[in-house]
SEKE-407861 format. One record per atom (N, C-alpha, C, O, CB): x negated, y, z negated; residue in three letters. Coordinates in steps of 0.1 Angstrom, whole numbers, padded with zeros to 4 digits, always signed. Each point is the difference from the previous one (the first is absolute). Glycine has a CB too. Layout:
N
XYZALA...
This chain:
239
-0217-0090-0113MET+0016+0001+0003MET+0002+0016+0003MET+0005+0002+0011MET+0004-0024-0028MET-0011+0031+0011LYS+0002+0014+0008LYS-0005+0001+0011LYS+0006+0007+0008LYS-0005+0004-0026LYS-0013-0015+0022LYS-0005+0002+0013LYS+0010-0007+0012LYS+0003+0006+0010LYS-0029-0005-0022LYS+0029-0012+0009LEU+0008-0007+0009LEU+0016+0006+0001LEU+0007-0001+0009LEU-0023-0021-0015LEU+0019+0030-0008PHE+0015+0008+0003PHE-0003+0011+0007PHE+0009+0004+0007PHE+0002-0010-0026PHE-0024+0015+0019LEU+0001+0009+0009LEU-0010-0002+0011LEU-0009+0008+0004LEU+0017+0006-0021LEU-0006-0023+0022SER-0002-0006+0015SER+0010+0008+0012SER+0012+0002-0002SER-0016-0029-0011SER-0001+0032+0024PRO+0010+0005+0009PRO+0010-0011+0001PRO+0012+0004+0000PRO-0028+0011+0012PRO+0013-0029-0010LEU+0007-0009+0005LEU+0010-0006-0008LEU+0009-0007+0004LEU-0028+0004+0008LEU+0017+0008-0028PHE+0005-0007-0011PHE+0017+0000+0004PHE+0006-0011-0003PHE-0028+0019-0015PHE+0028+0003+0023SER+0014-0001+0001SER+0004-0008+0010SER+0011-0006-0002SER-0009+0025-0006SER-0007-0021+0018SER-0001-0006+0015SER+0004-0016-0004SER+0010-0006+0003SER-0032+0025+0010SER+0011-0023-0022PHE+0002-0013-0005PHE+0010-0003-0011PHE+0007-0010+0000PHE-0029+0010+0007PHE+0022+0010-0017PHE+0011-0004-0007PHE+0014+0000+0005PHE+0008-0008-0006PHE-0021+0017-0009PHE+0018-0003+0025ILE+0010+0001+0009ILE+0001-0013+0005ILE+0010-0006-0004ILE-0013+0029+0009ILE-0005-0030+0004VAL+0001-0014+0007VAL-0001-0011-0011VAL+0005-0011+0002VAL-0017+0019+0020VAL+0005-0006-0037PHE+0000-0009-0009PHE+0016-0002-0007PHE+0003-0011-0004PHE-0029+0017+0002PHE+0032+0005+0000CYS+0013+0001-0006CYS+0009-0004+0011CYS+0010-0006-0004CYS-0015+0023-0014CYS+0004-0015+0030LEU+0011-0005+0008LEU-0002-0011+0004LEU+0010-0005+0006LEU-0005+0023+0001LEU-0016-0026-0008ALA-0003-0014+0003ALA+0008-0008-0015ALA+0007-0011+0001ALA-0034+0017+0016ALA+0024+0001-0029LEU+0006-0006-0010LEU+0015+0003+0000LEU+0007-0010-0004LEU-0028+0011-0010LEU+0028+0008+0018TYR+0013-0002+0003TYR+0006-0009+0010TYR+0012-0004-0002TYR-0015+0023-0005TYR-0005-0022+0018TYR+0003-0009+0011TYR+0002-0013-0008TYR+0010-0006-0002TYR-0022+0018+0022TYR-0003-0016-0027GLY-0002-0010-0006GLY+0010-0007-0010GLY+0003-0012+0001GLY-0022+0021+0004GLY+0025+0002-0016PHE+0011-0003-0005PHE+0014-0003+0003PHE+0007-0008-0005PHE-0021+0018-0004PHE+0016-0001+0019SER+0013-0002+0007SER+0001-0012+0007SER+0010-0007+0000SER-0008+0030+0002SER-0014-0027+0006TYR+0001-0012+0007TYR+0002-0011-0009TYR+0007-0009+0003TYR-0020+0019+0015TYR+0005-0011-0030PHE+0002-0009-0010PHE+0016-0002-0003PHE+0007-0010+0003PHE-0031+0016-0014PHE+0027+0003+0006PHE+0014+0000-0006PHE+0010-0005+0011PHE+0009-0008-0001PHE-0015+0029-0017PHE+0004-0014+0029ARG+0007-0006+0013ARG+0000-0016+0003ARG+0011-0005+0004ARG-0019+0029+0006ARG-0004-0033-0012LEU+0000-0009+0000LEU+0010-0008-0012LEU+0008-0009+0002LEU-0030+0016+0012LEU+0019-0003-0023LYS+0008-0003-0015LYS+0014+0000+0001LYS+0007-0010-0001LYS-0025+0021-0011LYS+0022+0002+0015LEU+0015+0005+0000LEU+0004+0000+0013LEU+0012+0004+0001LEU-0015+0011-0019LEU-0001-0019+0028GLY+0009+0000+0014GLY+0000+0015+0004GLY-0008+0008-0002GLY+0024-0030-0004GLY-0004+0024+0011PRO-0002+0015+0006PRO-0002+0012-0008PRO+0010+0004-0006PRO+0004-0013+0021PRO-0024+0015-0016PHE-0003+0012-0010PHE-0003+0013+0006PHE-0007+0001+0011PHE-0002-0018-0026PHE+0013+0028+0009ASP-0001+0011+0007ASP-0003+0010-0015ASP+0008+0002-0009ASP+0010-0009+0034ASP-0033+0011-0024ILE-0003+0010-0011ILE+0007+0010-0002ILE+0001+0004-0011ILE-0019-0008+0014ILE+0026+0009+0008GLU+0006+0013-0002GLU+0015-0004-0010GLU+0005+0007-0009GLU-0016+0004+0036GLU+0014-0022-0024GLU+0013-0003-0008GLU-0003-0003-0014GLU+0009+0002-0009GLU+0000-0011+0029GLU-0020+0004-0021THR-0005-0005-0013THR-0002+0011-0011THR+0003-0002-0012THR-0015-0017+0025THR+0006+0030-0009GLY+0002+0015-0007GLY-0015+0001-0006GLY-0004+0010-0006GLY+0033-0008-0001GLY-0039-0015+0007ILE-0014-0001-0002ILE-0008+0014+0004ILE-0007+0008-0007ILE+0010-0035+0011ILE+0000+0029+0008THR-0010+0012+0007THR+0004+0010-0004THR-0008+0009-0003THR+0004-0017+0022THR+0019+0009-0022GLU+0004+0018-0002GLU-0005+0000-0012GLU-0006+0010-0003GLU+0028-0004+0015GLU-0020-0015-0022LEU-0004+0001-0015LEU-0015+0003-0001LEU-0004+0008-0009LEU+0022-0024+0002LEU-0026+0009+0015LEU-0015+0004+0000LEU-0003+0015+0004LEU-0008+0008-0004LEU+0004-0033+0011LEU+0014+0028+0004THR-0002+0016+0005THR-0001+0010-0009THR-0008+0009-0002THR+0019-0015+0020THR+0002+0004-0025TYR+0003+0011-0011TYR-0011-0002-0011TYR-0002+0010-0007TYR+0029-0010+0010TYR-0035-0014-0005VAL-0010+0004-0012VAL-0011+0004+0005VAL-0009+0006-0006VAL+0017-0021-0009VAL-0010+0012+0028PHE-0014+0008+0006PHE+0004+0015+0002PHE-0009+0008-0003PHE-0002-0031+0017PHE+0023+0028-0009TYR+0003+0014-0002TYR-0002+0005-0013TYR-0003+0012+0000TYR+0016-0015+0017TYR-0011-0004-0030GLY-0001+0005-0011GLY-0013+0001-0005GLY-0002+0010-0007GLY+0022-0019+0005GLY-0030-0001+0006LEU-0014-0002-0003LEU-0006+0014+0010LEU-0007+0008-0006LEU+0006-0040+0000LEU+0004+0032+0016ALA-0006+0010+0009ALA+0003+0015-0008ALA-0009+0007-0004ALA+0012-0023+0029ALA+0009+0019-0026GLY+0003+0012-0010GLY-0005+0002-0011GLY-0003+0011-0004GLY+0020-0012+0012GLY-0020-0013-0016CYS-0007+0006-0016CYS-0014+0003+0007CYS-0005+0011-0002CYS+0018-0029-0020CYS-0021+0008+0031VAL-0013+0005+0005VAL-0005+0014+0002VAL-0010+0005-0004VAL+0015-0024+0014VAL+0007+0027-0001ALA+0000+0013+0007ALA-0001+0008-0015ALA-0009+0007-0002ALA+0024-0012+0027ALA-0004+0003-0035LEU+0000+0008-0011LEU-0012-0001-0006LEU-0005+0011-0001LEU+0027-0012-0002LEU-0030-0010-0002VAL-0012-0001-0007VAL-0007+0008+0003VAL-0005+0008-0008VAL+0006-0026+0006VAL-0003+0018+0016LEU-0011+0006+0005LEU-0001+0016+0007LEU-0008+0005+0009LEU+0005-0031-0006LEU+0014+0033-0010TRP+0004+0014+0006TRP-0014+0009-0003TRP-0004+0008+0008TRP+0032-0011-0014TRP-0032+0000-0004GLN-0014+0006+0000GLN-0009+0000+0011GLN-0007+0010+0003GLN+0009-0015-0024GLN-0002-0006+0028ASP-0008+0001+0012ASP+0003+0014+0008ASP-0009+0007+0006ASP+0009-0035-0004ASP+0013+0032-0002TYR+0002+0010+0011TYR+0004+0012-0004TYR+0003+0009+0008TYR+0002-0026+0005TYR-0003+0018-0029MET+0004+0014-0003MET-0012+0014-0001MET-0012-0002+0000MET+0031-0014-0013MET-0014+0026+0013LYS-0010+0011+0004LYS-0011-0003+0012LYS-0012+0003-0001LYS+0015+0004-0025LYS+0001-0013+0035THR-0012-0003+0011THR+0009+0003+0012THR+0012+0002-0002THR-0029-0023-0010THR+0011+0022+0023PRO+0007+0004+0011PRO+0011-0013+0009PRO+0004+0000+0011PRO-0028+0020-0010PRO+0026-0031-0012ARG+0006-0012+0005ARG+0013-0001-0008ARG+0008-0009+0000ARG-0029-0002+0007ARG+0021+0020-0014GLN+0013+0002-0010GLN+0011+0000+0007GLN+0009-0007-0005GLN-0018+0020-0010GLN+0012-0005+0028GLY+0012-0003+0010GLY+0001-0013+0005GLY+0011-0005-0001GLY-0013+0027+0008GLY-0009-0029-0002THR-0001-0013+0003THR+0007-0012-0011THR+0005-0011+0002THR-0027+0021+0011THR+0020-0002-0025TYR+0004-0013-0008TYR+0014+0002-0007TYR+0006-0009-0006TYR-0032+0004+0002TYR+0031+0018+0005PHE+0016-0001+0000PHE+0006-0003+0012PHE+0012-0004-0001PHE-0012+0020-0015PHE-0006-0015+0029THR+0006-0006+0012THR+0003-0015+0002THR+0010-0006+0005THR-0023+0025+0004THR+0000-0023-0016LEU-0001-0017-0003LEU+0012-0006-0007LEU+0005-0010+0003LEU-0029+0013-0006LEU+0026+0006-0009ILE+0010-0005-0011ILE+0012+0000+0009ILE+0007-0010+0000ILE-0017+0020-0024ILE+0011+0001+0031PHE+0016+0003+0005PHE+0003-0013+0011PHE+0010-0007+0001PHE-0011+0039-0002PHE-0011-0033+0007LEU+0002-0011+0011LEU+0002-0014-0008LEU+0010-0007+0003LEU-0027+0021+0016LEU+0010-0018-0028TRP+0002-0009-0008TRP+0017-0003-0005TRP+0006-0011+0002TRP-0032+0019-0006TRP+0031+0004-0002LEU+0016+0000-0003LEU+0007+0001+0011LEU+0012-0003-0001LEU-0015+0013-0017LEU-0001-0008+0029ALA+0007+0001+0013ALA+0003-0017+0004ALA+0011-0006+0001ALA-0025+0032+0006ALA+0001-0031-0005ALA+0001-0013+0002ALA+0003-0009-0010ALA+0001-0011+0004ALA-0014+0016+0011ALA+0016-0002-0030LEU+0007-0011-0008LEU+0015+0001+0002LEU+0007-0009+0001LEU-0026+0009-0019LEU+0022+0015+0020LEU+0016+0003+0002LEU+0003-0004+0017LEU+0011+0000+0004LEU-0010+0022-0025LEU-0011-0026+0029ARG+0005-0007+0010ARG+0003-0014-0003ARG+0010-0005+0004ARG-0020+0021+0010ARG-0001-0025-0020GLU+0004-0012-0003GLU+0011-0005-0011GLU+0003-0011-0005GLU-0024+0011+0014GLU+0026+0014-0012MET+0012-0003-0011MET+0013+0000+0010MET+0010-0007-0002MET-0021+0021-0022MET+0009-0006+0034GLY+0010+0001+0007GLY+0008+0014+0005GLY+0011+0001+0005GLY-0011-0021-0017GLY-0009+0030+0009ILE+0005+0013+0002ILE+0003+0003+0012ILE+0007+0010+0001ILE-0019-0003-0017ILE+0008-0013+0030GLN+0007-0001+0011GLN+0015-0003+0002GLN+0006+0004+0009GLN-0027-0011-0005GLN+0027+0000-0016HIS+0011-0004+0001HIS+0008+0011-0011HIS+0012+0004+0002HIS-0019-0030+0006HIS+0000+0029-0017TRP+0009+0010-0009TRP+0003+0012+0007TRP+0010+0007-0003TRP-0021-0013-0017TRP+0003+0011+0032LEU+0000+0013+0005LEU+0011-0002+0012LEU+0005+0010+0006LEU-0032-0003-0013LEU+0030-0024+0011ALA+0009+0001+0016ALA+0014+0002-0004ALA+0004-0004-0011ALA-0019-0013+0026ALA+0022+0023-0006ILE+0014+0005-0001ILE+0008-0007+0013ILE-0003+0003+0012ILE-0005+0021-0024ILE+0017-0033+0009ASN+0004-0007+0009ASN-0008-0007+0013ASN+0002-0001+0012ASN+0016+0015-0022ASN-0028-0017+0002ASP-0011-0009+0008ASP-0007-0010-0011ASP+0003+0000-0011ASP-0007+0020+0029ASP-0006-0028-0014THR-0007-0012-0008THR-0012+0009-0005THR-0004-0001-0012THR+0010-0023+0028THR-0014+0034-0006THR-0014+0003-0007THR+0000+0014+0008THR+0004+0001+0012THR-0019-0028-0018THR+0009+0038-0003ALA-0001+0012+0005ALA-0016+0004+0005ALA-0005+0012+0000ALA+0028-0007-0015ALA-0029-0015+0018ILE-0018+0001+0002ILE+0003-0008+0014ILE-0003-0012-0001ILE-0015+0011-0028ILE+0023+0004+0040LYS+0003-0005+0013LYS+0004+0013+0011LYS+0005+0010-0004LYS+0004-0033-0009LYS-0012+0021+0024ILE+0003+0009+0009ILE+0017-0002+0004ILE+0006+0010+0002ILE-0034-0009+0006ILE+0034-0013-0008ASN+0013-0003+0000ASN+0011+0009-0006ASN+0010+0005+0005ASN-0021-0024-0005ASN+0002+0021-0017TYR+0008+0006-0007TYR+0003+0015+0005TYR+0012+0004-0002TYR-0021-0020-0016TYR+0001+0023+0023PHE+0003+0012+0004PHE+0007-0001+0014PHE+0004+0011+0004PHE-0022-0002-0018PHE+0020-0019+0022LYS+0009+0000+0010LYS+0014-0002-0002LYS+0010+0003+0006LYS-0028-0010+0005LYS+0017-0003-0027ASN+0016-0002-0002ASN+0012+0011+0000ASN-0002+0009-0009ASN-0009-0027-0004ASN+0020+0019+0019PRO+0009+0009+0001PRO+0008-0001-0015PRO+0007+0010-0002PRO-0007-0011+0030PRO+0001-0010-0037ALA+0004-0002-0009ALA-0005+0007-0012ALA+0008+0003-0009ALA-0003-0021+0021ALA-0019+0022-0012VAL-0006+0005-0008VAL+0003+0016+0001VAL-0001+0007+0010VAL-0015-0029-0011VAL+0019+0027-0013PRO+0003+0017-0003PRO-0015+0005+0007PRO-0010-0006+0002PRO+0028+0005-0030PRO-0016+0015+0030LEU-0011+0007+0001LEU-0010+0002-0010LEU-0013+0000+0002LEU+0027+0009+0012LEU-0007-0008-0027TYR-0006+0003-0012TYR-0011-0013-0004TYR-0011+0001-0005TYR+0034+0016-0003TYR-0016-0028+0011GLY-0009-0014-0002GLY-0011+0000+0012GLY-0008-0009-0001GLY+0029-0006-0010GLY-0022+0022+0020LYS-0012-0003+0011LYS-0008+0009-0006LYS-0012-0002-0002LYS+0022-0005+0025LYS-0005+0019-0027ILE-0009+0014-0007ILE-0009-0008-0012ILE-0012+0001+0001ILE+0033+0023+0003ILE-0015-0030-0015ILE-0006-0005-0009ILE-0012-0009+0003ILE-0012+0001-0005ILE+0033+0002-0005ILE-0016-0016+0020ALA-0009-0008+0003ALA-0014+0007+0007ALA-0012-0002-0002ALA+0032-0014+0004ALA-0014+0026+0007ALA-0012+0004+0008ALA-0011+0009-0010ALA-0012+0001+0004ALA+0028+0001+0020ALA-0012+0005-0036LEU-0003+0006-0008LEU-0011-0011-0008LEU-0012+0002+0002LEU+0036+0013-0001LEU-0021-0023-0007VAL-0004-0013-0005VAL-0012-0005+0010VAL-0012+0001-0004VAL+0037-0007-0006VAL-0022+0002+0020ILE-0012-0004+0008ILE-0010+0010+0005ILE-0012-0003+0003ILE+0027-0013+0003ILE-0011+0029-0005GLY-0008+0012+0004GLY-0008+0003-0010GLY-0011+0004+0003GLY+0026+0006+0011GLY-0012-0013-0027ILE-0013+0002-0010ILE-0007-0009-0002ILE-0011+0003-0004ILE+0021+0011-0006ILE-0007-0028+0010VAL-0010-0010+0000VAL-0007+0001+0011VAL-0012-0001-0002VAL+0024-0012-0011VAL-0008+0016+0025VAL-0010+0000+0012VAL-0008+0011-0003VAL-0013-0001+0002VAL+0028-0007+0017VAL-0010+0022-0025GLY-0007+0012-0003GLY-0011-0006-0010GLY-0012+0001+0002GLY+0032+0016+0002GLY-0015-0021-0013ALA-0013-0005-0010ALA-0014-0010+0008ALA-0012+0000-0003ALA+0034-0002-0018ALA-0016-0005+0030ILE-0010-0011+0006ILE-0011+0010+0010ILE-0012+0000+0002ILE+0033-0024-0001ILE-0011+0031+0005LEU-0009+0012+0010LEU-0010+0008-0007LEU-0011+0004+0004LEU+0032+0000+0009LEU-0017-0001-0025TYR-0008+0008-0009TYR-0011-0007-0004TYR-0010+0006-0001TYR+0029+0005-0006TYR-0018-0025+0004LEU-0015-0005-0002LEU-0006-0004+0011LEU-0012-0002-0001LEU+0017-0006-0019LEU+0000+0006+0031LEU-0008-0001+0014LEU-0006+0011+0004LEU-0012+0000+0004LEU+0027-0014+0004LEU-0007+0025-0009ILE-0009+0013+0003ILE-0011+0004-0009ILE-0011+0003+0005ILE+0030+0005+0003ILE-0016-0009-0022LYS-0012+0000-0008LYS-0012-0008+0002LYS-0011+0005+0000LYS+0027+0000-0014LYS-0015-0017+0014HIS-0007-0013-0001HIS-0004-0007+0014HIS-0010-0007+0001HIS+0024+0004-0022HIS-0006+0007+0034LEU-0005-0006+0011LEU-0015-0003+0001LEU-0007-0010-0002LEU+0025+0020+0012LEU-0022+0002-0008LYS-0013+0001+0006LYS-0011-0007-0011LYS-0009-0007+0005LYS+0016+0032+0008LYS-0005-0025-0027THR-0007-0007-0009THR+0001-0014-0001THR-0009-0006-0004THR+0011+0024-0005THR+0010-0023+0013MET+0004-0014+0006MET-0005-0005+0009MET-0004-0012+0000MET+0020+0017-0005MET-0016+0002+0013ILE-0007-0008+0017ILE-0016-0001-0002ILE-0006-0011+0003ILE+0024+0025+0017ILE-0025-0002-0026VAL-0012-0001-0002VAL-0005-0009-0012VAL-0011-0007+0002VAL+0012+0028+0010VAL+0006-0022-0024GLY-0003-0010-0009GLY+0002-0014+0007GLY-0009-0009-0001GLY+0016+0025-0018GLY+0005-0018+0026PHE+0001-0016+0004PHE-0012-0005+0010PHE-0005-0011-0001PHE+0031+0014+0000PHE-0030+0008+0009PHE-0012-0005+0008PHE-0012+0000-0005PHE-0010-0003+0007PHE+0020+0008+0009PHE-0011+0001-0030LYS-0010+0000-0009LYS+0002-0013-0007LYS-0010-0004-0007LYS+0007+0030+0005LYS+0011-0032+0003TYR+0003-0011-0007TYR-0001-0001-0015TYR-0006-0009-0007TYR+0000+0000+0027TYR+0014+0020-0026GLN+0003+0002-0012GLN+0013-0004-0006GLN+0011+0002+0006GLN-0025+0013-0003GLN+0014-0020-0013THR+0008-0012-0007THR+0012+0007-0001THR+0010-0008+0002THR-0027-0005-0016THR+0022+0027+0011ILE+0010+0006-0003ILE+0011-0003+0014ILE+0011-0005+0001ILE-0026+0023-0018ILE+0007-0013+0027TYR+0006+0002+0012TYR+0002-0014+0008TYR+0008-0001+0009TYR-0019+0023-0009TYR+0005-0030-0004TRP+0003-0016+0007TRP+0012-0003-0008TRP+0008-0006+0007TRP-0032-0004+0001TRP+0027+0012-0024THR+0011-0004-0005THR+0009+0006+0004THR+0011-0006-0001THR-0020+0000-0013THR+0010+0022+0021ILE+0012+0006+0006ILE+0004-0006+0011ILE+0011-0003+0001ILE-0017+0021-0008ILE-0006-0020+0017ALA+0004-0008+0009ALA+0007-0011-0002ALA+0011+0000+0005ALA-0026+0008+0003ALA+0011-0017-0015SER+0008-0014-0006SER+0011+0002-0001SER+0008-0006+0006SER-0023-0001-0017SER+0020+0018+0000PHE+0009+0003-0002PHE+0013+0005+0010PHE+0012-0002-0002PHE-0030+0003-0016PHE+0011+0008+0031GLY+0008+0003+0010GLY+0005-0014+0008GLY+0011-0003+0003GLY-0023+0028-0003GLY+0001-0032+0003LEU+0002-0012+0007LEU+0009-0009-0003LEU+0006-0006+0009LEU-0024+0009-0006LEU+0020-0004-0017LEU+0007-0011-0006LEU+0013+0006+0000LEU+0008-0009+0001LEU-0025-0002-0013LEU+0024+0026+0009GLY+0011+0003+0003GLY+0004+0000+0015GLY+0012-0002+0003GLY-0015+0013-0024GLY-0005-0009+0029LEU+0004+0000+0016LEU+0007-0015+0002LEU+0011-0001+0005LEU-0033+0019+0006LEU+0012-0029-0017PHE+0002-0013+0002PHE+0012-0005-0005PHE+0006-0010+0005PHE-0028+0009-0004PHE+0026+0006-0011THR+0011-0005-0009THR+0011+0005+0010THR+0009-0008+0004THR-0019+0009-0031THR+0009+0011+0032GLN+0011+0003+0005GLN+0003-0007+0017GLN+0011+0000+0004GLN-0013+0021-0022GLN-0008-0025+0025LEU-0001-0009+0011LEU+0007-0012-0002LEU+0007-0005+0008LEU-0027+0014-0004LEU+0016-0012-0015ALA+0002-0017-0003ALA+0016+0001-0003ALA+0007-0010+0003ALA-0034+0000-0016ALA+0035+0022+0005ASP+0011-0001-0003ASP+0008+0004+0011ASP+0012-0001-0001ASP-0018+0002-0022ASP+0002+0004+0033ARG+0009+0005+0014ARG-0004-0009+0012ARG+0004+0002+0011ARG-0004+0024-0017ARG-0008-0035+0003LEU-0005-0007+0018LEU+0009-0010+0001LEU+0003-0004+0011LEU-0031+0006-0010LEU+0036-0010-0014PRO+0009-0011+0006PRO+0011+0009+0008PRO+0003-0003+0012PRO-0007-0017-0033PRO+0011+0031+0014SER+0010+0004+0006SER-0004+0004+0016SER+0006-0004+0010SER+0004+0010-0035SER-0021+0003+0025LYS-0003+0005+0013LYS-0003-0012+0008LYS+0003+0001+0012LYS-0011+0022-0020LYS+0003-0033+0004TYR-0005-0012+0012TYR+0016-0007+0007TYR+0002-0005+0011TYR-0030-0005-0029TYR+0037+0012+0006VAL+0010-0007+0005VAL+0010+0010+0009VAL+0007-0006+0008VAL-0010-0010-0028VAL+0003+0029+0018LYS+0006+0011+0010LYS-0009-0002+0011LYS+0005-0001+0011LYS+0005+0020-0027LYS-0022-0020+0016ALA-0009+0001+0015ALA+0001-0015+0007ALA-0001+0000+0013ALA-0018+0018-0024ALA+0022-0029+0005THR-0002-0012+0008THR+0013-0009-0004THR+0001-0011+0006THR-0029+0012-0006THR+0036+0002-0007GLY+0011-0009-0003GLY+0000-0013-0007GLY+0010-0008+0000GLY-0004+0019+0017GLY-0020-0012-0023ILE-0004-0010-0007ILE-0005+0001-0014ILE-0008+0010-0004ILE+0004-0016+0026ILE+0008-0002-0030HIS-0004+0002-0014HIS-0014-0007-0002HIS-0002-0011+0004HIS+0027+0011-0011HIS-0035+0006+0000LEU-0011-0003-0006LEU+0002-0015-0006LEU+0011-0002-0005LEU-0018+0027+0002LEU-0004-0034+0003GLU+0003-0014-0006GLU-0002+0003-0014GLU-0009+0007-0004GLU+0001-0023+0023GLU+0016+0010-0026GLU+0001-0001-0015GLU-0012+0003-0008GLU+0000+0009-0009GLU+0015-0026+0015GLU-0029+0008-0002PRO-0010+0002-0010PRO-0006+0013+0006PRO-0006+0005-0010PRO+0001-0031+0004PRO+0004+0033+0015THR-0003+0016+0006THR+0008+0008-0009THR-0006+0007-0008THR+0004-0013+0036THR+0017+0006-0030ARG+0006+0009-0008ARG-0005-0002-0014ARG-0002+0011-0006ARG+0022-0012+0021ARG-0023-0010-0021PHE-0006-0004-0014PHE-0010+0006-0001PHE-0001+0007-0010PHE+0008-0028+0010PHE-0018+0022+0009VAL-0012+0007-0003VAL+0002+0015+0000VAL-0005+0008-0007VAL-0008-0027+0016VAL+0022+0021+0000LEU+0001+0019+0003LEU+0010+0001-0013LEU-0002+0011-0005LEU+0002-0006+0039LEU+0008-0011-0040LYS+0005+0002-0013LYS-0008+0002-0009LYS+0001+0010-0007LYS+0013-0021+0012LYS-0024+0003-0007ILE-0011-0001-0011ILE-0008+0011+0000ILE-0002+0008-0010ILE+0001-0030+0010ILE-0004+0023+0013PHE-0006+0014+0005PHE+0008+0013-0004PHE-0006+0009-0007PHE-0002-0022+0028PHE+0019+0014-0019GLU+0007+0011-0002GLU+0004+0004-0014GLU-0001+0011-0004GLU+0009-0016+0025GLU-0005-0004-0028GLU+0006+0001-0014GLU-0012+0001-0009GLU-0001+0008-0009GLU+0023-0022+0013GLU-0034+0002-0002GLY-0013+0003-0006GLY-0007+0013+0001GLY-0004+0007-0009GLY+0004-0028+0013GLY+0001+0022+0007GLY-0008+0012+0004GLY+0005+0013-0007GLY-0008+0008-0005GLY+0003-0019+0028GLY+0019+0014-0024GLU+0005+0011-0005GLU-0003+0002-0015GLU-0003+0010-0006GLU+0019-0013+0024GLU-0013-0011-0024SER-0006+0001-0015SER-0013+0003-0002SER-0004+0006-0009SER+0019-0022+0003SER-0023+0011+0016LEU-0016+0006-0002LEU-0004+0013+0000LEU-0011+0005-0003LEU+0005-0024+0013LEU+0016+0028-0004LEU-0005+0013+0004LEU+0000+0007-0012LEU-0008+0009+0001LEU+0016-0008+0020LEU-0002-0004-0033PRO-0004+0009-0011PRO-0014-0005-0008PRO-0008+0008-0006PRO+0035-0002+0005PRO-0028-0017+0002LEU-0014-0007-0005LEU-0013+0009+0006LEU-0009+0004-0006LEU+0021-0030+0006LEU-0009+0026+0012VAL-0010+0004+0008VAL-0005+0014-0003VAL-0012+0003-0001VAL+0021-0019+0018VAL+0003+0025-0020PHE+0002+0014-0004PHE-0009+0002-0012PHE-0007+0010-0001PHE+0031-0009+0010PHE-0021-0011-0019ALA-0004-0002-0012ALA-0018-0001+0001ALA-0009+0007-0005ALA+0034-0019-0002ALA-0023+0002+0015ILE-0019-0003+0002ILE-0007+0012+0006ILE-0011+0005-0003ILE+0013-0031+0009ILE+0006+0031+0003GLY-0010+0014+0006GLY-0002+0010-0012GLY-0010+0008-0001GLY+0021-0009+0026GLY+0001+0001-0035LEU-0004+0014-0010LEU-0010-0007-0009LEU-0008+0008-0006LEU+0033+0006+0006LEU-0026-0028-0003LEU-0009-0001-0007LEU-0015+0000+0007LEU-0010+0005-0005LEU+0029-0016-0010LEU-0019+0006+0023GLN-0015+0000+0009GLN-0004+0015+0002GLN-0011+0003+0000GLN+0016-0025+0014GLN+0005+0031-0013PHE+0000+0017-0002PHE-0008+0002-0011PHE-0011+0006+0001PHE+0033+0000+0006PHE-0018-0010-0019HIS-0001+0003-0015HIS-0014-0003+0001HIS-0009+0009+0000HIS+0033-0015-0014HIS-0029-0010+0015PHE-0013-0004-0003PHE-0010+0006+0011PHE-0011+0001-0003PHE+0020-0021-0008PHE-0005+0023+0023ILE-0009+0008+0009ILE-0003+0014-0006ILE-0012+0004-0002ILE+0022-0015+0021ILE+0003+0019-0023LEU-0005+0010-0008LEU-0009+0005-0011LEU-0006+0011+0000LEU+0022-0014+0009LEU-0015-0006-0018HIS-0006-0001-0013HIS-0011-0004+0003HIS-0008+0006-0007HIS+0024-0009-0006HIS-0023-0005+0022LYS-0012-0001+0004LYS-0008+0007+0004LYS-0012-0001-0003LYS+0019-0011+0005LYS-0001+0023+0007LYS-0005+0010+0007LYS-0001+0011-0012LYS-0011+0007-0001LYS+0020-0013+0027LYS+0001+0007-0034ILE-0005+0009-0015ILE-0011-0003-0005ILE-0008+0009-0001ILE+0029-0007-0007ILE-0026-0016+0004SER-0008-0004-0010SER-0014+0002+0009SER-0011+0003-0005SER+0028-0021-0010SER-0015+0017+0027GLN-0012+0001+0011GLN-0005+0012+0001GLN-0012+0001+0002GLN+0021-0017+0010GLN+0002+0031-0014ASN-0003+0012+0000ASN-0006+0005-0013ASN-0006+0011-0001ASN+0023-0011+0018ASN-0014-0007-0026GLY-0008+0006-0015GLY+0005+0011-0004GLY+0010+0001-0007GLY-0031-0009+0013GLY+0014+0019-0001ASP+0002+0015-0009ASP+0011+0005+0008ASP+0008+0009-0005ASP-0033-0001-0004ASP+0026-0011+0020GLU+0012+0006+0008GLU+0016+0000-0008GLU+0004-0009-0008GLU-0018+0000+0030GLU+0021+0020-0019SER+0012+0001-0007SER+0008-0011+0006SER-0002-0005+0011SER+0000+0031-0016SER+0012-0030-0006THR+0011-0011+0006THR+0006+0005+0011THR+0001-0007+0010THR+0005-0002-0031THR+0001+0022+0023ASN+0010+0005+0008ASN-0009+0000+0011ASN+0005-0004+0011ASN+0011+0017-0026ASN-0026-0009+0017THR-0010+0000+0015THR+0001-0014+0008THR+0003-0002+0011THR-0022+0019-0021THR+0015-0024+0000VAL-0002-0014+0008VAL+0015-0008+0001VAL+0002-0009+0008VAL-0027+0007-0018VAL+0034+0007+0002LEU+0016-0001+0003LEU+0004+0004+0014LEU+0006-0006+0009LEU-0001+0010-0032LEU-0009+0008+0022GLY+0006+0008+0016GLY-0011-0007+0013GLY+0004+0003+0011GLY+0003+0027-0023GLY-0015-0036+0011SER-0007-0004+0007SER-0001-0015+0004SER-0006-0004+0010SER-0001+0024-0017SER+0014-0026-0001VAL+0007-0016+0008VAL+0010+0002+0009VAL+0006-0009+0006VAL-0008-0004-0024VAL
């Protein structure tokens, strides 16, 4: 079972399987209940919060994998980004907004009704989050690229996480962009699939994050056991 979990393709198949489950359950209830919107029922939102809580617990339990190693900064940055994503899910973009609906959009900074201090606060929040992401990219991008092409599990999970996040955003924006470009609304079955992909995909992001942490943990301790007499810190720093 552990061998399957540590396969480079595990996260990708896990995402496809879970999205298929979302679609299957949503389609079943739609047939039984008529018009059915997974967003209005609150089921997916509840699951998303549960998954964020699970991911946070996994990160806290595995803290020793990162302490006293060169990856300590990475750990604290990941915890910060987990918290930022959770606050985003809870609606921090609306809490920060002044005389507008959301502070995380270009039009917010163009809106003359928004005071300067509101724009500065929003820009600082966005800048800090972007800075944290850039820190991880600068520190690990070369390793991630090499690891991906060497078919290493952690880096394929990271790629799966990134692609899932990208596609959920595309699924969110495609219907409105399509209407704006063509003047034609997407057919309802297509919008239903996109909604499943968007909402289901967003809920899976913290789970994939937790999977990556667990995979790193198992691979790390496998290397420690294989290195026998080498110090733990040396092995931790080399992964």
